[in-house]
C-alpha positions in Angstrom: 8.0 64.7 -115.8 5.5 62.4 -117.7 8.6 60.6 -119.0 10.2 60.5 -115.7 7.2 59.1 -114.0 6.8 56.4 -116.6 10.7 55.5 -116.1 10.2 55.2 -112.3 6.9 53.5 -112.4 8.5 50.7 -114.6 11.2 50.5 -111.9 9.1 49.2 -109.3 8.6 45.9 -111.0 12.4 45.9 -111.6 13.4 46.2 -108.1 13.0 42.3 -106.9 14.7 41.3 -110.2 17.7 43.6 -109.6 18.2 42.5 -106.1 17.9 38.9 -107.3 20.6 39.5 -109.7 22.9 41.0 -107.2 22.6 37.9 -104.8 22.5 35.3 -107.6 25.1 36.8 -109.9 27.0 39.3 -107.7 25.9 42.6 -109.5 23.5 44.9 -110.6 23.3 46.5 -114.0 24.4 50.0 -114.6 21.2 50.8 -115.9 19.6 50.2 -112.4 22.2 52.1 -110.3 24.0 54.4 -112.6 27.7 54.2 -114.0 30.9 54.6 -111.8 34.6 54.1 -112.6 36.7 54.2 -109.6 40.2 53.0 -110.2 42.0 50.9 -107.5 44.9 48.7 -106.9 42.6 45.8 -106.0 42.4 42.7 -108.1 41.1 43.4 -111.6 38.4 40.6 -111.0 36.7 42.6 -108.3 36.5 46.0 -110.4 32.8 45.5 -111.4 31.8 44.7 -107.9 33.7 47.6 -106.5 32.2 50.0 -108.8 28.8 48.7 -107.9 29.4 49.2 -104.5 30.6 52.9 -105.0 27.6 53.5 -107.1 25.4 52.3 -104.1 27.2 54.5 -101.9 26.8 57.5 -103.9 23.3 56.9 -103.8 23.0 56.3 -99.8 22.1 52.8 -100.2 24.5 52.1 -97.3 23.6 48.5 -96.3 23.6 47.2 -99.6 26.8 49.0 -100.5 28.5 47.5 -97.5 27.5 44.0 -98.4 29.2 44.5 -101.8 32.2 46.0 -100.3 32.4 42.9 -98.0 31.9 40.5 -100.8 34.9 42.1 -102.8 37.1 41.6 -99.7 36.2 37.8 -100.0 37.4 37.6 -103.5 40.5 40.0 -102.9 41.1 40.3 -99.0 44.0 42.6 -99.8 41.6 45.2 -101.1 42.1 48.0 -98.7 39.7 50.5 -100.5 37.0 48.0 -99.8 37.4 48.9 -95.9 37.5 52.5 -96.8 34.1 51.9 -98.5 32.8 49.9 -95.6 33.7 52.8 -93.1 31.8 55.3 -95.2 28.7 53.3 -95.2 28.9 53.3 -91.3 29.2 57.1 -91.4 26.1 57.3 -93.5 24.0 60.2 -94.8 26.7 63.0 -94.5 23.6 65.5 -93.7 22.1 63.5 -91.1 23.4 65.0 -87.9 25.7 63.5 -84.9 27.0 60.2 -84.9 26.5 57.8 -82.0 29.5 56.2 -80.3 28.5 52.8 -81.9 28.6 54.3 -85.3 32.0 55.7 -84.7 33.3 52.4 -83.3 31.9 50.4 -86.4 33.6 53.0 -88.7 36.7 53.1 -86.9 37.1 49.3 -87.1 36.9 49.2 -90.7 39.4 52.1 -91.1 41.7 50.3 -88.9 41.5 47.3 -91.1 41.9 49.5 -94.3 45.2 50.6 -92.6 46.3 47.4 -92.0 45.3 45.6 -95.4 47.2 45.1 -98.4 49.4 47.6 -99.8 47.2 50.6 -100.9 48.9 53.2 -103.3 49.7 56.8 -102.1 46.3 57.9 -103.6 44.4 55.2 -102.0 46.0 56.1 -98.6 45.0 59.6 -99.1 41.3 58.3 -99.3 41.8 56.1 -96.2 43.4 58.8 -94.0 40.9 61.3 -94.9 37.9 59.0 -93.8 39.9 58.3 -90.7 39.3 61.8 -89.6 35.7 61.3 -89.4 36.1 58.3 -87.0 38.9 59.8 -85.1 36.7 60.5 -82.1 33.4 59.5 -80.6 32.8 62.8 -79.1 29.8 64.4 -80.5 31.0 67.9 -79.4 34.0 67.9 -81.9 32.2 66.5 -84.8 31.8 69.7 -86.8 35.5 70.1 -86.7 36.2 66.6 -87.8 34.0 67.2 -90.8 35.8 70.5 -91.5 39.1 68.5 -91.3 37.7 65.9 -93.7 36.7 68.4 -96.1 40.3 69.8 -96.3 41.8 66.3 -96.4 39.5 65.5 -99.4 40.7 68.6 -101.1 44.2 67.5 -100.7 43.5 64.0 -102.3 41.8 65.7 -105.2 44.4 68.3 -105.9 47.2 65.6 -105.7 45.3 63.3 -108.2 44.0 65.8 -110.7 42.7 63.1 -112.9 40.6 61.3 -110.5 37.1 62.3 -111.0 35.8 60.2 -107.9 38.2 62.2 -105.7 36.6 65.5 -107.0 33.2 64.1 -106.6 33.8 63.0 -103.0 35.5 66.3 -102.4 32.4 68.2 -103.5 30.3 66.1 -101.3 32.5 67.0 -98.3 32.3 70.6 -99.3 28.3 70.5 -99.3 28.4 68.4 -96.0 30.5 71.2 -94.4 28.2 74.1 -95.5 26.9 76.2 -92.8 23.1 76.6 -92.4 23.8 80.1 -91.3 25.9 81.1 -94.2 23.5 83.2 -96.3 26.3 83.8 -99.0 25.9 79.9 -99.5 29.7 79.9 -100.4 30.3 76.1 -100.0 26.9 75.3 -101.4 28.1 77.2 -104.7 31.5 75.8 -104.5 30.3 72.3 -104.3 27.9 73.0 -107.4 30.8 74.5 -109.2 32.7 71.5 -108.8 29.8 69.1 -110.1 28.1 71.0 -112.7 31.0 70.3 -115.4 31.2 66.7 -114.5 27.4 66.3 -114.9 27.7 67.1 -118.5 30.7 64.8 -119.0 29.0 61.7 -116.9 25.3 62.2 -117.2 24.8 58.7 -115.7 26.9 59.1 -112.7 24.7 58.7 -109.5 26.7 60.8 -107.2 27.0 63.9 -109.4 23.3 64.4 -109.7 22.7 63.5 -106.3 25.1 65.9 -104.8 24.2 68.7 -107.0 20.5 68.4 -105.6 22.1 68.8 -102.0 24.3 71.5 -102.9 21.4 73.5 -104.1 19.0 72.5 -101.4 18.3 75.9 -100.1 15.3 78.1 -101.3 17.4 80.6 -103.1 19.4 78.1 -105.2 16.8 75.2 -105.5 15.5 76.0 -109.1 19.0 75.5 -110.2 18.8 71.8 -108.9 15.9 71.0 -111.3 17.7 69.2 -114.2 19.4 67.0 -111.8 16.4 66.4 -109.8 14.5 65.3 -113.1 17.4 62.9 -114.0 18.5 61.4 -110.8 15.8 58.8 -110.6 16.4 57.6 -114.2 20.0 57.1 -113.4 19.5 54.8 -110.5 16.0 53.6 -110.9 15.8 50.9 -108.3 17.6 52.8 -105.4 15.1 54.2 -102.9 17.1 57.4 -102.0 17.4 58.1 -105.7 13.9 58.2 -106.1 13.3 60.1 -103.1 16.0 62.8 -103.4 14.3 64.8 -106.3 11.6 65.5 -103.8 14.2 67.8 -102.1 14.2 70.0 -105.0 10.4 69.6 -105.7 9.7 70.5 -102.2 11.8 73.7 -102.3 9.9 74.9 -105.4 6.5 73.7 -104.4 6.1 71.1 -107.0 3.8 68.9 -104.6 2.5 66.4 -107.0 5.9 65.6 -108.3 7.2 65.2 -104.7 4.4 62.9 -103.7 5.2 60.7 -106.8 9.0 60.6 -105.9 8.3 59.5 -102.3 5.7 57.1 -103.2 8.1 55.2 -105.3 10.9 55.5 -103.0 8.9 54.4 -99.9 7.5 51.3 -101.9 11.0 50.2 -102.8 12.5 50.9 -99.6 10.0 48.8 -97.7 10.5 46.0 -100.1 14.0 46.0 -99.5 13.8 46.5 -95.7 14.9 50.1 -95.8 12.6 51.1 -93.0 14.3 54.2 -92.1 14.7 55.4 -95.8 10.8 54.6 -96.1 10.0 56.8 -93.1 12.3 59.7 -94.4 10.2 59.6 -97.8 7.0 59.4 -96.0 7.7 62.5 -94.0 8.4 64.5 -97.4 5.3 62.6 -98.9 3.1 63.8 -96.0 4.2 67.2 -96.2 3.3 67.3 -99.7 -0.1 65.9 -99.2 -1.0 68.4 -96.8 0.1 71.4 -98.9 -2.6 70.1 -101.5 -5.2 69.7 -98.9 -5.1 65.9 -99.4 -5.7 65.2 -95.7 -7.1 61.5 -96.1 -3.9 60.7 -97.9 -2.0 62.3 -95.2 -3.7 60.6 -92.6 -3.0 57.2 -94.1 0.8 58.3 -94.1 0.5 58.8 -90.1 -0.7 55.3 -89.7 1.7 53.8 -91.9 4.7 55.5 -90.5 3.4 54.3 -87.0 3.6 50.8 -88.3 6.8 51.2 -89.7 8.3 52.4 -86.5 6.9 49.2 -84.9 9.3 47.3 -87.5 12.3 49.2 -86.3 12.1 52.3 -88.3 12.3 54.6 -85.4 15.8 53.6 -84.5 17.8 52.2 -87.4 17.6 52.2 -91.1 19.2 53.4 -94.3 18.5 57.2 -93.6 20.2 57.0 -90.2 18.9 57.5 -86.7 18.3 60.9 -87.0 15.9 61.1 -90.1 14.1 58.1 -88.5 13.3 59.6 -85.1 12.7 62.8 -86.8 9.9 61.3 -89.1 8.3 59.5 -86.5 7.8 62.9 -84.7 7.4 64.8 -87.6 4.7 63.1 -89.6 1.8 63.2 -86.8 3.0 66.7 -85.7 2.4 68.0 -89.3 -0.8 66.4 -89.9 -2.0 68.2 -86.7 -0.5 71.7 -87.2 -1.0 71.9 -91.0 -4.7 71.2 -90.3 -4.9 73.8 -87.6 -6.3 71.2 -85.0 -4.9 72.4 -82.0 -6.6 70.1 -79.4 -5.3 67.2 -81.5 -1.8 68.8 -81.4 -1.9 69.3 -77.7 -2.7 65.6 -77.2 0.3 64.1 -79.4 2.4 62.0 -77.1 6.2 62.7 -77.0 8.8 59.8 -77.5 12.1 60.0 -75.6 15.2 60.4 -78.1 18.3 60.9 -75.8 20.7 60.9 -78.9 18.6 63.4 -80.9 16.9 65.8 -78.7 16.0 67.8 -81.5 13.5 65.1 -82.7 12.0 65.0 -79.1 11.5 68.7 -79.2 9.0 68.5 -82.2 6.2 67.0 -80.3 6.5 69.3 -77.3 6.7 72.3 -79.6 3.4 71.1 -81.1 1.8 70.3 -77.8 2.5 73.9 -76.6 1.4 75.6 -79.6 -1.7 73.4 -79.6 -2.6 74.1 -76.1 -1.9 77.9 -76.4 -4.0 78.3 -79.6 -6.8 76.0 -78.1 -7.1 78.7 -75.3 -5.3 76.7 -72.5 -2.1 78.4 -72.2 -1.4 77.1 -68.5 -1.5 73.6 -70.2 1.6 74.5 -72.5 4.0 75.5 -69.5 5.4 72.0 -69.1 6.5 71.6 -72.9 7.8 75.0 -73.0 10.0 74.2 -70.1 11.0 70.8 -71.9 12.0 72.8 -74.9 14.2 74.8 -72.8 16.0 71.6 -71.4 16.0 69.9 -74.8 17.9 73.1 -76.2 20.3 73.1 -73.3 21.2 69.3 -74.0 21.9 70.3 -77.8 24.2 73.2 -76.3 25.9 70.5 -74.0 26.4 68.4 -77.2 27.9 71.5 -79.2 25.2 70.8 -81.7 24.9 74.5 -82.8 22.3 74.1 -85.3 19.8 72.1 -83.5 20.2 73.9 -80.4 19.5 77.1 -82.3 16.2 75.2 -84.0 14.9 74.0 -80.8 15.4 77.5 -79.3 13.3 78.9 -82.2 10.6 76.4 -81.3 10.8 77.4 -77.6 10.5 81.2 -78.3 7.7 80.7 -80.8 5.7 78.4 -78.4 6.4 80.7 -75.6 5.0 83.8 -77.8 1.8 82.0 -78.4 1.4 81.4 -74.5 1.8 84.9 -73.8 -0.7 85.8 -76.6 -3.2 83.6 -75.2 -2.7 85.1 -71.7 -3.3 88.4 -73.2 0.2 89.9 -73.2 -0.3 90.5 -77.0 2.3 93.3 -77.5 5.1 91.4 -75.8 3.9 88.0 -77.6 4.1 90.0 -81.0 7.7 91.3 -80.3 9.0 88.1 -79.4 7.1 86.4 -82.4 8.8 88.9 -84.8 12.2 88.4 -83.2 11.8 84.5 -83.3 11.0 84.7 -87.3 14.0 86.9 -87.7 16.1 84.4 -85.9 14.8 81.7 -88.1 15.5 83.6 -91.3 19.0 83.5 -90.5 19.2 79.8 -90.8 18.1 77.3 -93.4 16.4 73.7 -93.0 18.2 70.6 -92.4 18.2 68.0 -95.3 16.3 65.7 -92.8 13.2 67.7 -93.1 11.1 69.0 -96.1 10.4 72.2 -93.9 9.6 73.5 -90.6 6.9 72.1 -88.7 5.4 75.5 -88.7 7.6 78.5 -90.1 8.0 81.1 -87.5 7.0 83.9 -89.8 3.8 82.1 -90.6 3.0 82.0 -87.0 3.6 85.6 -86.8 1.2 86.1 -89.6 -1.6 84.4 -88.0 -0.8 86.2 -84.7 -1.2 89.3 -86.3 -4.5 88.3 -88.1 -5.7 87.2 -84.6 -4.6 90.8 -83.3 -6.8 92.4 -86.0 -3.6 93.8 -87.9 -4.5 92.1 -91.5 -2.3 94.6 -93.4 0.9 93.8 -91.2 -0.1 90.0 -91.4 -0.3 90.1 -95.2 3.6 91.3 -95.3 4.4 88.2 -93.2 2.5 85.6 -95.2 3.9 87.0 -98.4 7.4 86.7 -97.2 6.7 83.1 -96.2 5.6 82.4 -99.7 8.9 83.7 -101.2 10.9 81.2 -99.0 8.3 78.4 -99.1 6.6 78.7 -102.3 3.0 77.1 -102.5 2.6 76.5 -98.7 -1.1 76.0 -98.0 -1.3 78.0 -95.0 0.7 80.9 -96.1 -1.5 81.2 -99.1 -4.6 81.0 -97.0 -3.3 83.3 -94.6 -2.4 86.0 -97.2 -6.0 85.5 -98.6 -7.5 86.2 -95.2 -5.0 89.1 -94.6 -5.8 90.6 -97.7 -9.6 90.3 -97.4 -9.2 92.0 -93.8 -7.2 94.8 -95.4 -9.9 95.4 -97.9 -7.7 94.2 -100.8 -10.4 92.3 -102.6 -8.7 91.4 -105.8 -5.7 90.1 -104.1 -7.6 88.2 -101.5 -9.6 86.4 -104.4 -6.4 85.7 -106.3 -4.9 84.0 -103.3 -8.0 82.1 -102.9 -8.1 80.9 -106.5 -4.3 80.0 -106.4 -5.2 77.8 -103.4 -8.1 76.2 -104.9 -6.0 75.4 -108.0 -3.2 73.9 -106.1 -5.7 71.8 -104.1 -8.1 70.5 -107.0 -7.5 67.0 -106.1 -8.5 67.6 -102.5 -11.5 66.5 -100.6 -13.8 68.6 -98.6 -12.0 68.0 -95.1 -10.3 71.4 -94.8 -12.6 74.3 -93.7 -9.9 76.6 -95.0 -10.2 75.1 -98.6 -14.1 75.2 -98.3 -13.8 78.9 -97.5 -11.3 79.5 -100.5 -13.5 77.7 -102.8 -16.5 80.0 -101.9 -14.3 83.2 -101.9 -12.4 82.3 -105.3 -15.9 82.4 -107.2 
């Protein structure tokens, strides 16, 4: 990790030089962005540029990739595959949720041009036809089916062209994209990884292979398997913001908070220097989450202010990470800051922002407001937010966005359970909170977020603690730690629960763990002050 940090710190100074090379000389060096060899029937004179565009596409640097694809077309107007690439840059992050009609229109325009450009080979026509499926409708209610159909089409392209490594890599990405967050066998995740792992040994400098391995394993059970890819990806493409951010997905899943902060600090700095405001906000959401787990509240607060300033620059509506991640980060960062510090009055006072295209991002603030009001002893004040969560869930159902409809409903049920608990309906509240935790366990987090705003099972643990059931609470906190290792509140809750259950040795062990994890924290967090006292 020290070697990785040294490489990536050096790359901050290289970014302006690399961008300058791109604009002045038409290209970035493979050492900056990774090595790709994508064979096409386009003019040999554009081969280097085309490979650069694909390398950036593999690292989700979409605007920069599109600019190079368009530059290729200036040199070779008959290069149909460059229009294929332009279309995929409009599709954006495969894991970023439902696409707007404008996004579909932009991608379809590029695909239509690809179909009318030059004389693509049968292999190239397969690529173009596959991507055309993604843009065949602007109806968000059938997007999931289009993604599944695209996966099948890329499979056919790969099988028909067995020597085409790029076809296999894009097929693996489509398999990972199509993975269901409710499939606890992780069949598609494992299939994608099985396709990519052998290629990683053959092509260690390919940006897409390392990137997509991280995505394939981006679930708690599988995340440790992604550590080699996570530790290599930033060095493969050291000037690309997403390549610097992406390792933090794995670091977050395994609870390596310092590594996550380092990755996202570098990513955000480069993204902001290159006007990738959306990507910067995405990185800062992950960074905020990591700071809060280490009790570094001052640094987390700085991120809240920084994200607000970025939003004023356009990061709440557009950017490299896509609309969903940007509106998500804008809502999630201040929400995390209040919830992780258990500042309930502050949480209840957060101001929601309308996000008609992504109701699930709007739901974040209403969830936090409701929990905050209930836990501050003002359950009546939470009623409107619980009702709004129901309306937002219904909107997601109308959009046939099954995953986010489920997530918003989990938030609604959890908030409602705390309202009931605050009203004295404790048995009913505990029953509903337990059912909500079980429901959340059936799904996995989206790539757009480092983790839940507040894990339902952790909320159940604190509810049990408040109900004077420390033994039962301990079971819940320990379950959270298995799924979300090194979570501050889960460790603290486990310490309090063990203490209440008269398990002094276990309680002291948890407090010591928390103190060690937060050794760079200040004295802001009362929970940490208590842990320091009890760990001695």
